[in-house]
C-alpha positions as CSV (number, residue, x, y, z in Angstrom):
1,M,-0.2,0.1,0.1
2,P,1.6,3.3,-1.0
3,N,2.3,5.7,1.8
4,F,0.6,8.9,0.0
5,L,1.2,11.1,3.0
6,K,4.6,10.6,3.4
7,A,5.4,10.9,-0.4
8,E,3.7,14.2,-0.3
9,I,5.2,15.6,2.8
10,D,8.4,14.5,1.7
11,I,8.6,16.2,-1.7
12,I,7.0,19.5,-0.3
13,T,9.4,19.6,2.4
14,R,12.3,19.6,-0.4
15,L,10.7,22.3,-2.2
16,K,10.4,24.4,0.8
17,N,13.9,23.7,1.7
18,E,15.6,23.5,-1.5
19,L,14.0,25.6,-4.4
20,S,16.0,28.6,-5.3
21,P,14.7,32.2,-3.9
22,K,14.9,33.5,-7.4
23,L,11.7,31.3,-8.0
24,I,9.3,33.8,-6.9
25,Y,6.4,32.3,-8.8
26,H,7.4,28.7,-8.8
27,S,7.8,28.5,-5.1
28,Y,6.5,25.8,-2.9
29,F,3.4,28.2,-2.3
30,H,2.4,27.8,-5.8
31,T,2.3,24.0,-5.4
32,L,0.1,24.5,-2.6
33,D,-2.0,26.9,-4.7
34,V,-2.0,24.4,-7.4
35,M,-3.3,21.7,-4.7
36,N,-6.2,23.7,-3.6
37,A,-7.6,24.6,-7.1
38,A,-7.1,20.9,-8.1
39,M,-9.0,19.6,-5.0
40,Q,-11.9,22.1,-5.9
41,I,-11.9,20.7,-9.6
42,A,-11.7,17.1,-8.6
43,E,-14.5,17.5,-6.1
44,A,-16.8,19.4,-8.7
45,E,-15.7,16.8,-11.6
46,N,-16.9,13.7,-9.0
47,I,-13.3,12.3,-9.1
48,A,-12.7,8.9,-7.2
49,Q,-10.7,8.9,-3.9
50,D,-7.9,6.7,-5.2
51,E,-7.6,8.7,-8.0
52,I,-7.3,12.1,-6.0
53,S,-4.6,10.5,-3.9
54,L,-2.5,10.0,-7.0
55,L,-3.3,13.4,-8.2
56,R,-1.9,15.2,-5.0
57,I,1.2,13.4,-5.5
58,A,1.3,14.5,-9.0
59,I,0.9,18.1,-7.8
60,A,3.5,17.7,-5.2
61,Y,6.0,16.7,-7.7
62,H,5.0,18.9,-10.8
63,D,7.5,21.6,-10.3
64,S,10.1,19.8,-8.4
65,G,12.3,19.8,-11.2
66,F,13.1,23.3,-10.6
67,I,15.3,22.3,-7.7
68,E,17.8,21.4,-10.3
69,L,16.8,23.2,-13.5
70,Y,14.5,25.7,-15.2
71,N,13.8,24.5,-18.7
72,G,12.7,20.6,-18.5
73,H,11.6,20.8,-15.0
74,E,8.9,18.6,-15.8
75,S,10.8,15.7,-16.8
76,K,13.2,16.2,-13.9
77,G,10.0,16.1,-11.6
78,C,9.1,12.7,-13.3
79,D,12.9,11.5,-12.6
80,Y,12.5,12.3,-8.8
81,A,9.0,10.7,-8.8
82,R,10.5,7.7,-10.4
83,E,13.4,7.5,-7.7
84,D,11.4,8.3,-4.4
85,L,7.9,6.6,-5.1
86,P,8.9,2.7,-5.5
87,K,10.5,3.0,-1.9
88,L,7.3,4.3,-0.8
89,G,5.2,1.5,-2.0
90,F,3.9,2.8,-5.5
91,S,3.5,0.8,-8.3
92,Q,4.8,1.0,-11.6
93,Y,1.5,1.7,-13.1
94,Q,0.7,4.4,-10.4
95,I,4.1,6.4,-11.1
96,D,3.3,6.1,-14.7
97,L,-0.1,8.0,-14.1
98,I,1.7,10.2,-11.9
99,C,4.3,11.3,-14.6
100,G,1.6,11.5,-17.1
101,M,-0.2,14.1,-15.1
102,I,3.4,16.0,-14.3
103,M,4.0,16.1,-17.9
104,A,0.6,17.6,-18.8
105,T,1.5,20.7,-16.9
106,K,4.1,21.2,-19.7
107,L,2.7,24.2,-21.6
108,S,3.1,22.4,-25.2
109,N,1.8,19.1,-23.9
110,K,-1.8,18.0,-24.3
111,A,-3.9,16.3,-21.6
112,N,-4.8,12.7,-22.4
113,N,-7.2,11.8,-19.3
114,K,-9.5,13.6,-16.6
115,L,-6.9,13.8,-14.1
116,E,-4.3,15.4,-16.7
117,E,-7.0,17.9,-17.5
118,I,-7.4,18.6,-13.8
119,I,-3.9,19.3,-13.1
120,S,-3.3,21.3,-16.1
121,D,-6.4,23.5,-15.0
122,A,-5.3,23.7,-11.6
123,D,-1.7,24.9,-12.7
124,L,-3.2,27.8,-14.4
125,D,-6.1,28.5,-12.2
126,Y,-4.9,31.8,-11.4
127,L,-5.3,33.3,-14.8
128,G,-9.1,33.2,-14.2
129,R,-9.0,34.6,-10.6
130,F,-9.2,38.0,-9.2
131,D,-5.6,37.6,-7.9
132,Y,-4.4,37.1,-11.1
133,P,-2.5,40.6,-11.1
134,H,-0.7,39.8,-7.8
135,I,0.3,36.1,-9.0
136,S,1.4,37.2,-12.5
137,E,3.7,39.7,-10.9
138,K,5.5,37.2,-9.3
139,L,5.8,35.3,-12.3
140,F,7.1,38.5,-14.3
141,K,9.7,39.3,-11.5
142,E,10.9,35.7,-11.5
143,L,11.2,35.6,-15.2
144,Q,13.2,39.1,-14.9
145,L,15.5,37.5,-12.2
146,N,16.3,34.4,-14.1
147,S,17.0,36.6,-17.4
148,L,14.1,35.2,-19.3
149,I,12.4,38.2,-20.1
150,D,13.6,41.9,-20.6
151,S,10.7,44.3,-20.1
152,L,7.3,44.9,-18.9
153,E,5.9,45.6,-22.6
154,S,7.6,42.0,-23.6
155,W,5.6,40.4,-20.6
156,K,2.4,41.9,-21.7
157,V,2.8,40.7,-25.2
158,M,3.7,37.3,-24.0
159,Q,0.8,37.1,-21.6
160,Q,-1.7,38.3,-24.3
161,E,-0.5,35.7,-26.7
162,F,-0.5,33.0,-24.3
163,M,-4.0,33.8,-22.6
164,T,-5.6,34.0,-26.1
165,K,-4.5,30.8,-26.9
166,H,-5.1,29.1,-23.8
167,N,-8.3,27.0,-22.8
168,Y,-9.6,25.5,-19.8
169,L,-10.4,21.8,-20.2
170,T,-12.6,20.8,-17.2
171,T,-16.3,21.8,-17.0
172,Y,-15.4,23.4,-13.5
173,S,-12.6,25.7,-14.9
174,K,-14.8,26.6,-17.9
175,E,-17.7,27.9,-16.0
176,N,-15.7,29.3,-13.0
177,R,-12.5,30.6,-14.5
178,E,-12.9,31.4,-18.2
179,A,-15.0,34.8,-17.7
180,I,-12.4,36.1,-15.4
181,K,-9.8,34.9,-17.6
182,Y,-11.1,37.1,-20.2
183,K,-11.5,40.1,-17.8
184,N,-8.0,39.7,-16.9
185,L,-6.7,39.6,-20.6
186,E,-8.6,42.6,-21.4
187,A,-6.9,44.6,-18.6
188,I,-3.6,43.5,-19.8
189,K,-4.5,44.8,-23.4
190,L,-6.0,48.1,-22.0
191,S,-2.7,48.3,-19.6
192,Q,-4.7,48.3,-16.5
193,I,-2.4,45.7,-15.0
194,S,1.1,47.0,-14.2
195,F,3.8,46.6,-11.9
């Protein structure tokens, strides 16, 4: 029987202690925020408890790769899961499901099942919330600190392009986040969001 609680606590403790202070957005607070969003979505989507347990582990690991690297952190997170989870009683099948969910958070990937849809929507839940300006400022500052963006104007263009192409996948997120996301997008276009 997998030790779900120990797996979740161990990796979140690593995130808290080992993530770079330059990760203003991708901190362990982000992981907790994604966990909260995913639990709301999973409840609304009537996901079974055994699947929720696997979802929680995938969320806990989804940004763990940032401990070592920025680009490709999803694959590194899967490496951590494949190394840690067998010792805690997880089967190969469960680990494969967890890694599928982790890889679904990569922006260029597609979700292949309901759990992957939930983690994808939860990871970008903030796009459709009223705290979007505060959270997006953290991401902007993180990208600046890591020399991945050079100006606020570049950021606004990047956000407009991303948010225009983005679509939520679950019924819950479509009904509860899509309209606010478009309001946030409109605020960026009108330069009503600035840092």
